[in-house]
Biopython code that builds the backbone (N, CA, C, O; Angstrom):
import numpy as np
from Bio.PDB.StructureBuilder import StructureBuilder

atoms = [
    (1, "HIS", "N", (7.495, -9.711, 2.829)),
    (1, "HIS", "CA", (8.049, -11.007, 2.528)),
    (1, "HIS", "C", (8.888, -10.922, 1.253)),
    (1, "HIS", "O", (8.654, -10.081, 0.385)),
    (2, "ARG", "N", (9.861, -11.811, 1.170)),
    (2, "ARG", "CA", (10.658, -11.923, -0.047)),
    (2, "ARG", "C", (10.719, -13.398, -0.434)),
    (2, "ARG", "O", (10.968, -14.266, 0.402)),
    (3, "CYS", "N", (10.488, -13.659, -1.707)),
    (3, "CYS", "CA", (10.476, -15.031, -2.220)),
    (3, "CYS", "C", (11.895, -15.609, -2.203)),
    (3, "CYS", "O", (12.843, -14.959, -2.642)),
    (4, "ARG", "N", (12.029, -16.837, -1.692)),
    (4, "ARG", "CA", (13.337, -17.501, -1.674)),
    (4, "ARG", "C", (13.782, -17.922, -3.064)),
    (4, "ARG", "O", (14.981, -18.046, -3.314)),
    (5, "TRP", "N", (12.828, -18.145, -3.985)),
    (5, "TRP", "CA", (13.163, -18.637, -5.317)),
    (5, "TRP", "C", (13.527, -17.526, -6.289)),
    (5, "TRP", "O", (14.571, -17.588, -6.938)),
    (6, "CYS", "N", (12.678, -16.511, -6.395)),
    (6, "CYS", "CA", (12.932, -15.483, -7.418)),
    (6, "CYS", "C", (13.329, -14.135, -6.823)),
    (6, "CYS", "O", (13.734, -13.238, -7.563)),
    (7, "GLY", "N", (13.222, -13.968, -5.494)),
    (7, "GLY", "CA", (13.650, -12.731, -4.853)),
    (7, "GLY", "C", (12.644, -11.596, -4.913)),
    (7, "GLY", "O", (12.974, -10.471, -4.539)),
    (8, "THR", "N", (11.424, -11.857, -5.373)),
    (8, "THR", "CA", (10.406, -10.817, -5.479)),
    (8, "THR", "C", (9.888, -10.434, -4.099)),
    (8, "THR", "O", (9.591, -11.303, -3.279)),
    (9, "ALA", "N", (9.779, -9.131, -3.842)),
    (9, "ALA", "CA", (9.212, -8.634, -2.592)),
    (9, "ALA", "C", (7.703, -8.520, -2.740)),
    (9, "ALA", "O", (7.204, -8.128, -3.795)),
    (10, "SER", "N", (6.979, -8.864, -1.678)),
    (10, "SER", "CA", (5.522, -8.746, -1.680)),
    (10, "SER", "C", (5.058, -8.396, -0.274)),
    (10, "SER", "O", (5.822, -8.499, 0.686)),
    (11, "PHE", "N", (3.808, -7.985, -0.162)),
    (11, "PHE", "CA", (3.258, -7.575, 1.124)),
    (11, "PHE", "C", (1.940, -8.294, 1.356)),
    (11, "PHE", "O", (1.042, -8.243, 0.515)),
    (12, "ARG", "N", (1.822, -8.966, 2.497)),
    (12, "ARG", "CA", (0.611, -9.680, 2.889)),
    (12, "ARG", "C", (0.136, -10.665, 1.822)),
    (12, "ARG", "O", (-1.012, -10.602, 1.380)),
    (13, "ARG", "N", (1.000, -11.553, 1.421)),
    (13, "ARG", "CA", (0.672, -12.572, 0.415)),
    (13, "ARG", "C", (0.975, -13.955, 0.971)),
    (13, "ARG", "O", (1.851, -14.118, 1.820)),
    (14, "LEU", "N", (0.245, -14.941, 0.486)),
    (14, "LEU", "CA", (0.529, -16.331, 0.829)),
    (14, "LEU", "C", (1.452, -16.975, -0.189)),
    (14, "LEU", "O", (2.229, -17.870, 0.142)),
    (15, "LEU", "N", (1.360, -16.506, -1.450)),
    (15, "LEU", "CA", (2.192, -17.024, -2.531)),
    (15, "LEU", "C", (2.907, -15.873, -3.226)),
    (15, "LEU", "O", (2.414, -14.745, -3.249)),
    (16, "CYS", "N", (4.071, -16.167, -3.789)),
    (16, "CYS", "CA", (4.811, -15.168, -4.561)),
    (16, "CYS", "C", (3.972, -14.768, -5.778)),
    (16, "CYS", "O", (3.477, -15.646, -6.485)),
    (17, "PRO", "N", (3.799, -13.462, -6.045)),
    (17, "PRO", "CA", (2.998, -13.037, -7.196)),
    (17, "PRO", "C", (3.670, -13.312, -8.540)),
    (17, "PRO", "O", (3.012, -13.212, -9.576)),
    (18, "VAL", "N", (4.958, -13.656, -8.554)),
    (18, "VAL", "CA", (5.682, -13.897, -9.805)),
    (18, "VAL", "C", (5.789, -15.391, -10.110)),
    (18, "VAL", "O", (5.425, -15.831, -11.201)),
    (19, "CYS", "N", (6.292, -16.174, -9.146)),
    (19, "CYS", "CA", (6.538, -17.594, -9.423)),
    (19, "CYS", "C", (5.602, -18.544, -8.675)),
    (19, "CYS", "O", (5.690, -19.757, -8.860)),
    (20, "ALA", "N", (4.713, -18.022, -7.839)),
    (20, "ALA", "CA", (3.724, -18.793, -7.071)),
    (20, "ALA", "C", (4.346, -19.700, -6.008)),
    (20, "ALA", "O", (3.691, -20.631, -5.537)),
    (21, "SER", "N", (5.580, -19.447, -5.631)),
    (21, "SER", "CA", (6.208, -20.215, -4.565)),
    (21, "SER", "C", (5.569, -19.841, -3.227)),
    (21, "SER", "O", (5.156, -18.700, -3.024)),
    (22, "SER", "N", (5.494, -20.808, -2.325)),
    (22, "SER", "CA", (4.980, -20.532, -0.983)),
    (22, "SER", "C", (6.116, -20.289, 0.011)),
    (22, "SER", "O", (5.869, -20.065, 1.196)),
    (23, "GLU", "N", (7.345, -20.332, -0.466)),
    (23, "GLU", "CA", (8.504, -20.134, 0.403)),
    (23, "GLU", "C", (8.855, -18.653, 0.467)),
    (23, "GLU", "O", (9.722, -18.166, -0.258)),
    (24, "LEU", "N", (8.156, -17.952, 1.358)),
    (24, "LEU", "CA", (8.366, -16.517, 1.533)),
    (24, "LEU", "C", (9.024, -16.273, 2.881)),
    (24, "LEU", "O", (8.568, -16.784, 3.905)),
    (25, "GLU", "N", (10.093, -15.494, 2.879)),
    (25, "GLU", "CA", (10.786, -15.157, 4.118)),
    (25, "GLU", "C", (10.328, -13.786, 4.587)),
    (25, "GLU", "O", (10.238, -12.859, 3.782)),
    (26, "PRO", "N", (10.037, -13.640, 5.881)),
    (26, "PRO", "CA", (9.660, -12.321, 6.397)),
    (26, "PRO", "C", (10.815, -11.336, 6.231)),
    (26, "PRO", "O", (11.975, -11.686, 6.448)),
    (27, "GLU", "N", (10.494, -10.125, 5.853)),
    (27, "GLU", "CA", (11.497, -9.073, 5.695)),
    (27, "GLU", "C", (10.875, -7.766, 6.172)),
    (27, "GLU", "O", (9.751, -7.435, 5.795)),
    (28, "ARG", "N", (11.592, -7.039, 6.986)),
    (28, "ARG", "CA", (11.088, -5.778, 7.518)),
    (28, "ARG", "C", (11.328, -4.672, 6.501)),
    (28, "ARG", "O", (12.404, -4.580, 5.910)),
    (29, "THR", "N", (10.312, -3.830, 6.301)),
    (29, "THR", "CA", (10.423, -2.707, 5.380)),
    (29, "THR", "C", (10.806, -1.441, 6.136)),
    (29, "THR", "O", (10.516, -1.311, 7.326)),
    (30, "THR", "N", (11.448, -0.524, 5.454)),
    (30, "THR", "CA", (11.752, 0.775, 6.058)),
    (30, "THR", "C", (10.499, 1.629, 6.130)),
    (30, "THR", "O", (10.410, 2.548, 6.945)),
    (31, "GLY", "N", (9.525, 1.322, 5.271)),
    (31, "GLY", "CA", (8.275, 2.082, 5.254)),
    (31, "GLY", "C", (8.315, 3.296, 4.360)),
    (31, "GLY", "O", (7.291, 3.952, 4.168)),
    (32, "VAL", "N", (9.473, 3.614, 3.806)),
    (32, "VAL", "CA", (9.607, 4.783, 2.936)),
    (32, "VAL", "C", (9.260, 4.373, 1.514)),
    (32, "VAL", "O", (9.702, 3.330, 1.031)),
    (33, "GLY", "N", (8.456, 5.210, 0.841)),
    (33, "GLY", "CA", (8.057, 4.884, -0.516)),
    (33, "GLY", "C", (7.712, 6.108, -1.334)),
    (33, "GLY", "O", (7.833, 7.239, -0.865)),
    (34, "VAL", "N", (7.280, 5.870, -2.569)),
    (34, "VAL", "CA", (6.913, 6.932, -3.511)),
    (34, "VAL", "C", (5.521, 6.620, -4.057)),
    (34, "VAL", "O", (5.228, 5.478, -4.409)),
    (35, "ILE", "N", (4.675, 7.631, -4.123)),
    (35, "ILE", "CA", (3.320, 7.458, -4.643)),
    (35, "ILE", "C", (3.379, 7.282, -6.154)),
    (35, "ILE", "O", (3.973, 8.099, -6.858)),
    (36, "VAL", "N", (2.755, 6.200, -6.655)),
    (36, "VAL", "CA", (2.721, 5.952, -8.099)),
    (36, "VAL", "C", (1.332, 6.183, -8.686)),
    (36, "VAL", "O", (1.193, 6.345, -9.898)),
    (37, "ARG", "N", (0.310, 6.200, -7.841)),
    (37, "ARG", "CA", (-1.054, 6.493, -8.290)),
    (37, "ARG", "C", (-1.844, 6.996, -7.093)),
    (37, "ARG", "O", (-1.667, 6.502, -5.980)),
    (38, "THR", "N", (-2.710, 7.974, -7.314)),
    (38, "THR", "CA", (-3.460, 8.551, -6.207)),
    (38, "THR", "C", (-4.894, 8.847, -6.626)),
    (38, "THR", "O", (-5.166, 9.130, -7.793)),
    (39, "ALA", "N", (-5.804, 8.778, -5.667)),
    (39, "ALA", "CA", (-7.217, 9.059, -5.941)),
    (39, "ALA", "C", (-7.865, 9.645, -4.696)),
    (39, "ALA", "O", (-7.518, 9.281, -3.573)),
    (40, "VAL", "N", (-8.809, 10.555, -4.905)),
    (40, "VAL", "CA", (-9.605, 11.109, -3.816)),
    (40, "VAL", "C", (-10.895, 10.296, -3.763)),
    (40, "VAL", "O", (-11.608, 10.183, -4.761)),
    (41, "ILE", "N", (-11.187, 9.732, -2.596)),
    (41, "ILE", "CA", (-12.341, 8.855, -2.410)),
    (41, "ILE", "C", (-13.392, 9.587, -1.580)),
    (41, "ILE", "O", (-13.081, 10.173, -0.544)),
    (42, "HIS", "N", (-14.645, 9.547, -2.048)),
    (42, "HIS", "CA", (-15.753, 10.198, -1.340)),
    (42, "HIS", "C", (-16.775, 9.187, -0.822)),
    (42, "HIS", "O", (-17.738, 9.587, -0.168)),
    (43, "ARG", "N", (-16.602, 7.910, -1.089)),
    (43, "ARG", "CA", (-17.582, 6.893, -0.710)),
    (43, "ARG", "C", (-17.496, 6.512, 0.760)),
    (43, "ARG", "O", (-16.418, 6.514, 1.354)),
    (44, "TYR", "N", (-18.646, 6.185, 1.336)),
    (44, "TYR", "CA", (-18.772, 5.609, 2.673)),
    (44, "TYR", "C", (-18.262, 6.505, 3.795)),
    (44, "TYR", "O", (-18.025, 6.017, 4.900)),
    (45, "THR", "N", (-18.092, 7.764, 3.551)),
    (45, "THR", "CA", (-17.624, 8.674, 4.587)),
    (45, "THR", "C", (-18.084, 10.088, 4.266)),
    (45, "THR", "O", (-18.306, 10.422, 3.102)),
    (46, "GLU", "N", (-18.227, 10.910, 5.284)),
    (46, "GLU", "CA", (-18.638, 12.298, 5.065)),
    (46, "GLU", "C", (-17.509, 13.134, 4.476)),
    (46, "GLU", "O", (-17.746, 14.005, 3.639)),
    (47, "ALA", "N", (-16.297, 12.870, 4.909)),
    (47, "ALA", "CA", (-15.148, 13.642, 4.429)),
    (47, "ALA", "C", (-14.414, 12.867, 3.336)),
    (47, "ALA", "O", (-14.377, 11.637, 3.350)),
    (48, "ALA", "N", (-13.834, 13.600, 2.396)),
    (48, "ALA", "CA", (-13.027, 12.974, 1.344)),
    (48, "ALA", "C", (-11.734, 12.445, 1.962)),
    (48, "ALA", "O", (-11.219, 13.004, 2.930)),
    (49, "ARG", "N", (-11.225, 11.370, 1.391)),
    (49, "ARG", "CA", (-9.950, 10.824, 1.865)),
    (49, "ARG", "C", (-9.108, 10.427, 0.658)),
    (49, "ARG", "O", (-9.616, 10.304, -0.457)),
    (50, "ASN", "N", (-7.822, 10.231, 0.895)),
    (50, "ASN", "CA", (-6.918, 9.870, -0.183)),
    (50, "ASN", "C", (-6.524, 8.412, -0.059)),
    (50, "ASN", "O", (-6.196, 7.940, 1.029)),
    (51, "GLU", "N", (-6.557, 7.701, -1.172)),
    (51, "GLU", "CA", (-6.006, 6.352, -1.247)),
    (51, "GLU", "C", (-5.021, 6.333, -2.397)),
    (51, "GLU", "O", (-5.322, 6.801, -3.495)),
    (52, "SER", "N", (-3.847, 5.792, -2.141)),
    (52, "SER", "CA", (-2.779, 5.817, -3.139)),
    (52, "SER", "C", (-2.107, 4.460, -3.243)),
    (52, "SER", "O", (-2.100, 3.677, -2.294)),
    (53, "LEU", "N", (-1.543, 4.198, -4.415)),
    (53, "LEU", "CA", (-0.653, 3.058, -4.586)),
    (53, "LEU", "C", (0.756, 3.578, -4.343)),
    (53, "LEU", "O", (1.183, 4.552, -4.963)),
    (54, "VAL", "N", (1.466, 2.930, -3.447)),
    (54, "VAL", "CA", (2.807, 3.369, -3.057)),
    (54, "VAL", "C", (3.803, 2.267, -3.383)),
    (54, "VAL", "O", (3.600, 1.107, -3.024)),
    (55, "ARG", "N", (4.897, 2.645, -4.077)),
    (55, "ARG", "CA", (6.001, 1.711, -4.341)),
    (55, "ARG", "C", (7.031, 1.916, -3.233)),
    (55, "ARG", "O", (7.619, 2.990, -3.103)),
    (56, "PHE", "N", (7.236, 0.873, -2.444)),
    (56, "PHE", "CA", (8.178, 0.944, -1.336)),
    (56, "PHE", "C", (9.593, 0.662, -1.830)),
    (56, "PHE", "O", (9.777, 0.084, -2.901)),
    (57, "SER", "N", (10.585, 1.070, -1.052)),
    (57, "SER", "CA", (11.983, 0.947, -1.471)),
    (57, "SER", "C", (12.394, -0.511, -1.678)),
    (57, "SER", "O", (13.357, -0.775, -2.397)),
    (58, "GLU", "N", (11.689, -1.457, -1.068)),
    (58, "GLU", "CA", (11.999, -2.876, -1.243)),
    (58, "GLU", "C", (11.473, -3.426, -2.563)),
    (58, "GLU", "O", (11.859, -4.524, -2.966)),
    (59, "GLY", "N", (10.600, -2.688, -3.244)),
    (59, "GLY", "CA", (10.148, -3.091, -4.568)),
    (59, "GLY", "C", (8.686, -3.447, -4.703)),
    (59, "GLY", "O", (8.205, -3.583, -5.827)),
    (60, "PHE", "N", (7.952, -3.606, -3.610)),
    (60, "PHE", "CA", (6.547, -3.975, -3.738)),
    (60, "PHE", "C", (5.658, -2.731, -3.763)),
    (60, "PHE", "O", (6.046, -1.663, -3.289)),
    (61, "VAL", "N", (4.456, -2.891, -4.326)),
    (61, "VAL", "CA", (3.474, -1.809, -4.419)),
    (61, "VAL", "C", (2.279, -2.203, -3.566)),
    (61, "VAL", "O", (1.827, -3.348, -3.605)),
    (62, "PHE", "N", (1.763, -1.236, -2.784)),
    (62, "PHE", "CA", (0.650, -1.530, -1.894)),
    (62, "PHE", "C", (-0.282, -0.336, -1.816)),
    (62, "PHE", "O", (0.151, 0.813, -1.909)),
    (63, "ARG", "N", (-1.582, -0.620, -1.641)),
    (63, "ARG", "CA", (-2.578, 0.448, -1.501)),
    (63, "ARG", "C", (-2.569, 0.939, -0.056)),
    (63, "ARG", "O", (-2.682, 0.148, 0.880)),
    (64, "CYS", "N", (-2.434, 2.255, 0.114)),
    (64, "CYS", "CA", (-2.346, 2.857, 1.440)),
    (64, "CYS", "C", (-3.204, 4.113, 1.500)),
    (64, "CYS", "O", (-3.593, 4.667, 0.472)),
    (65, "ARG", "N", (-3.490, 4.547, 2.711)),
    (65, "ARG", "CA", (-4.172, 5.817, 2.913)),
    (65, "ARG", "C", (-3.116, 6.845, 3.309)),
    (65, "ARG", "O", (-2.259, 6.572, 4.150)),
    (66, "ILE", "N", (-3.183, 8.033, 2.697)),
    (66, "ILE", "CA", (-2.237, 9.110, 2.984)),
    (66, "ILE", "C", (-2.951, 10.141, 3.852)),
    (66, "ILE", "O", (-4.039, 10.598, 3.501)),
    (67, "VAL", "N", (-2.346, 10.513, 4.985)),
    (67, "VAL", "CA", (-2.934, 11.486, 5.904)),
    (67, "VAL", "C", (-1.973, 12.661, 6.086)),
    (67, "VAL", "O", (-0.816, 12.597, 5.673)),
    (68, "GLY", "N", (-2.461, 13.724, 6.704)),
    (68, "GLY", "CA", (-1.620, 14.874, 7.008)),
    (68, "GLY", "C", (-1.622, 15.947, 5.946)),
    (68, "GLY", "O", (-0.923, 16.950, 6.086)),
    (69, "ALA", "N", (-2.394, 15.764, 4.879)),
    (69, "ALA", "CA", (-2.513, 16.759, 3.803)),
    (69, "ALA", "C", (-3.910, 16.626, 3.209)),
    (69, "ALA", "O", (-4.528, 15.564, 3.282)),
    (70, "ALA", "N", (-4.398, 17.704, 2.625)),
    (70, "ALA", "CA", (-5.690, 17.645, 1.945)),
    (70, "ALA", "C", (-5.616, 16.587, 0.844)),
    (70, "ALA", "O", (-4.606, 16.504, 0.145)),
    (71, "PRO", "N", (-6.658, 15.781, 0.675)),
    (71, "PRO", "CA", (-6.605, 14.684, -0.302)),
    (71, "PRO", "C", (-6.229, 15.117, -1.712)),
    (71, "PRO", "O", (-5.534, 14.381, -2.413)),
    (72, "HIS", "N", (-6.671, 16.295, -2.144)),
    (72, "HIS", "CA", (-6.376, 16.748, -3.509)),
    (72, "HIS", "C", (-4.950, 17.266, -3.663)),
    (72, "HIS", "O", (-4.517, 17.525, -4.786)),
    (73, "LEU", "N", (-4.205, 17.426, -2.564)),
    (73, "LEU", "CA", (-2.822, 17.913, -2.638)),
    (73, "LEU", "C", (-1.791, 16.785, -2.676)),
    (73, "LEU", "O", (-0.596, 17.046, -2.821)),
    (74, "VAL", "N", (-2.230, 15.560, -2.549)),
    (74, "VAL", "CA", (-1.331, 14.407, -2.628)),
    (74, "VAL", "C", (-1.076, 14.114, -4.104)),
    (74, "VAL", "O", (-2.020, 13.894, -4.863)),
    (75, "THR", "N", (0.194, 14.109, -4.518)),
    (75, "THR", "CA", (0.527, 13.979, -5.936)),
    (75, "THR", "C", (1.414, 12.761, -6.208)),
    (75, "THR", "O", (2.114, 12.270, -5.322)),
    (76, "VAL", "N", (1.366, 12.295, -7.439)),
    (76, "VAL", "CA", (2.232, 11.206, -7.887)),
    (76, "VAL", "C", (3.681, 11.678, -7.799)),
    (76, "VAL", "O", (3.994, 12.805, -8.182)),
    (77, "GLY", "N", (4.554, 10.828, -7.300)),
    (77, "GLY", "CA", (5.966, 11.164, -7.161)),
    (77, "GLY", "C", (6.341, 11.666, -5.778)),
    (77, "GLY", "O", (7.526, 11.795, -5.469)),
    (78, "ALA", "N", (5.351, 11.952, -4.939)),
    (78, "ALA", "CA", (5.636, 12.430, -3.583)),
    (78, "ALA", "C", (6.168, 11.279, -2.736)),
    (78, "ALA", "O", (5.714, 10.142, -2.856)),
    (79, "ARG", "N", (7.133, 11.590, -1.883)),
    (79, "ARG", "CA", (7.698, 10.586, -0.975)),
    (79, "ARG", "C", (6.848, 10.511, 0.287)),
    (79, "ARG", "O", (6.356, 11.526, 0.780)),
    (80, "VAL", "N", (6.682, 9.288, 0.806)),
    (80, "VAL", "CA", (5.871, 9.076, 2.005)),
    (80, "VAL", "C", (6.625, 8.223, 3.013)),
    (80, "VAL", "O", (7.582, 7.528, 2.672)),
    (81, "ARG", "N", (6.170, 8.290, 4.269)),
    (81, "ARG", "CA", (6.760, 7.514, 5.360)),
    (81, "ARG", "C", (5.638, 7.068, 6.298)),
    (81, "ARG", "O", (4.536, 7.613, 6.240)),
    (82, "PRO", "N", (5.904, 6.087, 7.159)),
    (82, "PRO", "CA", (4.863, 5.620, 8.086)),
    (82, "PRO", "C", (4.466, 6.718, 9.070)),
    (82, "PRO", "O", (5.283, 7.559, 9.444)),
    (83, "VAL", "N", (3.215, 6.695, 9.476)),
    (83, "VAL", "CA", (2.721, 7.638, 10.478)),
    (83, "VAL", "C", (3.254, 7.199, 11.832)),
    (83, "VAL", "O", (3.168, 6.022, 12.182)),
    (84, "SER", "N", (3.802, 8.136, 12.593)),
    (84, "SER", "CA", (4.290, 7.795, 13.924)),
    (84, "SER", "C", (3.100, 7.592, 14.856)),
    (84, "SER", "O", (2.070, 8.251, 14.715)),
    (85, "GLY", "N", (3.248, 6.690, 15.790)),
    (85, "GLY", "CA", (2.165, 6.441, 16.729)),
    (85, "GLY", "C", (1.516, 5.083, 16.566)),
    (85, "GLY", "O", (0.534, 4.790, 17.248)),
    (86, "GLY", "N", (2.032, 4.253, 15.689)),
    (86, "GLY", "CA", (1.542, 2.887, 15.590)),
    (86, "GLY", "C", (0.458, 2.672, 14.565)),
    (86, "GLY", "O", (0.000, 3.606, 13.906)),
    (87, "GLU", "N", (0.055, 1.421, 14.444)),
    (87, "GLU", "CA", (-0.959, 0.990, 13.485)),
    (87, "GLU", "C", (-2.352, 1.336, 13.999)),
    (87, "GLU", "O", (-2.604, 1.238, 15.200)),
    (88, "PRO", "N", (-3.253, 1.738, 13.117)),
    (88, "PRO", "CA", (-4.643, 1.933, 13.547)),
    (88, "PRO", "C", (-5.304, 0.587, 13.840)),
    (88, "PRO", "O", (-4.804, -0.457, 13.420)),
    (89, "GLU", "N", (-6.412, 0.611, 14.552)),
    (89, "GLU", "CA", (-7.104, -0.617, 14.949)),
    (89, "GLU", "C", (-7.631, -1.402, 13.756)),
    (89, "GLU", "O", (-7.836, -2.612, 13.861)),
    (90, "THR", "N", (-7.854, -0.742, 12.631)),
    (90, "THR", "CA", (-8.435, -1.406, 11.466)),
    (90, "THR", "C", (-7.423, -2.254, 10.703)),
    (90, "THR", "O", (-7.823, -3.046, 9.850)),
    (91, "GLY", "N", (-6.140, -2.117, 10.978)),
    (91, "GLY", "CA", (-5.116, -2.837, 10.240)),
    (91, "GLY", "C", (-4.757, -2.168, 8.927)),
    (91, "GLY", "O", (-3.982, -2.710, 8.138)),
    (92, "GLU", "N", (-5.316, -0.994, 8.691)),
    (92, "GLU", "CA", (-5.067, -0.247, 7.455)),
    (92, "GLU", "C", (-3.661, 0.353, 7.486)),
    (92, "GLU", "O", (-3.205, 0.820, 8.530)),
    (93, "VAL", "N", (-2.981, 0.338, 6.350)),
    (93, "VAL", "CA", (-1.656, 0.946, 6.251)),
    (93, "VAL", "C", (-1.841, 2.442, 6.017)),
    (93, "VAL", "O", (-2.461, 2.855, 5.038)),
    (94, "VAL", "N", (-1.293, 3.254, 6.932)),
    (94, "VAL", "CA", (-1.458, 4.702, 6.870)),
    (94, "VAL", "C", (-0.081, 5.347, 6.800)),
    (94, "VAL", "O", (0.797, 5.053, 7.611)),
    (95, "LEU", "N", (0.099, 6.235, 5.814)),
    (95, "LEU", "CA", (1.369, 6.929, 5.612)),
    (95, "LEU", "C", (1.135, 8.428, 5.594)),
    (95, "LEU", "O", (0.003, 8.891, 5.458)),
    (96, "GLU", "N", (2.232, 9.190, 5.734)),
    (96, "GLU", "CA", (2.166, 10.644, 5.627)),
    (96, "GLU", "C", (3.238, 11.120, 4.658)),
    (96, "GLU", "O", (4.217, 10.416, 4.408)),
    (97, "LEU", "N", (3.048, 12.319, 4.112)),
    (97, "LEU", "CA", (4.015, 12.894, 3.175)),
    (97, "LEU", "C", (5.299, 13.266, 3.905)),
    (97, "LEU", "O", (5.248, 13.745, 5.038)),
    (98, "CYS", "N", (6.450, 13.052, 3.270)),
    (98, "CYS", "CA", (7.737, 13.441, 3.851)),
    (98, "CYS", "C", (7.921, 14.956, 3.814)),
    (98, "CYS", "O", (8.447, 15.543, 4.760)),
    (99, "GLU", "N", (7.488, 15.587, 2.724)),
    (99, "GLU", "CA", (7.578, 17.035, 2.581)),
    (99, "GLU", "C", (6.163, 17.599, 2.504)),
    (99, "GLU", "O", (5.266, 16.932, 1.987)),
    (100, "PRO", "N", (5.943, 18.823, 3.010)),
    (100, "PRO", "CA", (4.602, 19.411, 2.903)),
    (100, "PRO", "C", (4.221, 19.616, 1.442)),
    (100, "PRO", "O", (5.077, 19.941, 0.620)),
    (101, "PRO", "N", (2.940, 19.429, 1.110)),
    (101, "PRO", "CA", (2.514, 19.581, -0.289)),
    (101, "PRO", "C", (2.539, 21.033, -0.729)),
    (101, "PRO", "O", (2.324, 21.944, 0.070)),
    (102, "ALA", "N", (2.807, 21.237, -2.019)),
    (102, "ALA", "CA", (2.765, 22.583, -2.592)),
    (102, "ALA", "C", (1.312, 22.934, -2.884)),
    (102, "ALA", "O", (0.529, 22.068, -3.275)),
    (103, "ALA", "N", (0.955, 24.188, -2.699)),
    (103, "ALA", "CA", (-0.408, 24.641, -2.984)),
    (103, "ALA", "C", (-0.660, 24.589, -4.483)),
    (103, "ALA", "O", (0.207, 24.950, -5.278)),
    (104, "ARG", "N", (-1.848, 24.138, -4.864)),
    (104, "ARG", "CA", (-2.207, 24.055, -6.281)),
    (104, "ARG", "C", (-3.092, 25.235, -6.629)),
    (104, "ARG", "O", (-4.064, 25.526, -5.932)),
    (105, "GLN", "N", (-2.747, 25.911, -7.711)),
    (105, "GLN", "CA", (-3.511, 27.066, -8.158)),
    (105, "GLN", "C", (-4.713, 26.667, -9.001)),
    (105, "GLN", "O", (-5.668, 27.434, -9.117)),
    (106, "ASP", "N", (-4.677, 25.461, -9.598)),
    (106, "ASP", "CA", (-5.750, 25.053, -10.497)),
    (106, "ASP", "C", (-6.926, 24.401, -9.779)),
    (106, "ASP", "O", (-7.909, 24.054, -10.434)),
    (107, "TRP", "N", (-6.868, 24.223, -8.476)),
    (107, "TRP", "CA", (-7.943, 23.582, -7.727)),
    (107, "TRP", "C", (-8.999, 24.604, -7.341)),
    (107, "TRP", "O", (-8.681, 25.691, -6.858)),
    (108, "ILE", "N", (-10.243, 24.249, -7.556)),
    (108, "ILE", "CA", (-11.331, 25.179, -7.212)),
    (108, "ILE", "C", (-12.150, 24.583, -6.101)),
    (108, "ILE", "O", (-13.119, 25.194, -5.652)),
]
sb = StructureBuilder()
sb.init_structure("model")
sb.init_model(0)
sb.init_chain("A")
sb.init_seg("    ")
for serial, (resi, resn, name, xyz) in enumerate(atoms, 1):
    if name == "N":
        sb.init_residue(resn, " ", resi, " ")
    sb.init_atom(name, np.array(xyz, "f"), 0.0, 1.0, " ", f" {name:<3s}", serial, name[0])
structure = sb.get_structure()
């Protein structure tokens, strides 16, 4: 969505996060973004998974799960794109890395 009053882009909001206007126009995203924060999560699952904050090209930031690479290889600054094959049943936003991750020598 994009606010009609201030032009701020947001995702899954009822009100603009900047001016609190309820006049939001639907806008389609390209889905391409850059990771601004990343974390490896071990809770509630047997396998570790990655959750990252991604800044999309339209300007909004959203928490997403990154797949297709080991969780510890997902780095800040990496470009991501939507996973082909549609949305998962949970409604979770799932992205994959645009380029394969570089191997880290400092990981044990």
